[in-house]
C-alpha positions, -999 to +999 in steps of 0.1 A: +000+000+000+030+023+001+045+033-033+083+027-033+082+007+000+094-025-016+124-006-031+133+007+003+132-027+018+154-041-009+179-012-004+179-019+034+186-056+028+215-049+005+229-024+031+226-050+059+255-070+044+277-040+049+263-027+081+285-024+112+254-026+134+231-057+133+201-053+110+175-081+114+169-083+076+161-120+078+127-109+091+117-093+058+094-115+039+067-108+013+030-102+022+022-139+022+053-150+041+075-162+013+112-160+020+119-139-011+151-124+003+170-157+008+196-147-018+208-119+004+222-143+030+253-165+030+242-201+028+210-211+012+193-219+045+205-192+068+174-170+065+152-199+072+173-210+102+173-176+117+135-173+114+130-208+128+151-199+158+126-171+164+096-195+163+086-194+126+072-226+111+084-228+075+073-251+047+083-247+010+101-213+017+069-199+033+061-189+069+031-210+079+024-191+111+029-156+096-001-141+115+015-151+148+050-138+137+038-106+120+050-073+135+029-042+129+048-011+139+016+011+137-002-013+161+028-013+185+030+025+185-008+028+190-013+050+160 
């Protein structure tokens, strides 16, 4: 719903590989929970492993329990 938002996310993921501070880019998935950013991580399963360590259930490169894992910053801020 935000024009240009996907480009910003892509830019941030590319920057995370050069960041001196930890950026949790492994948490960025598409709107249906597909692990579309896997190619940004060393090792083909690293993104999935990181998400599973946080409680994600993944089948066929998709988070099955996305509703449980989803973080809505607007909701958290009470806006």
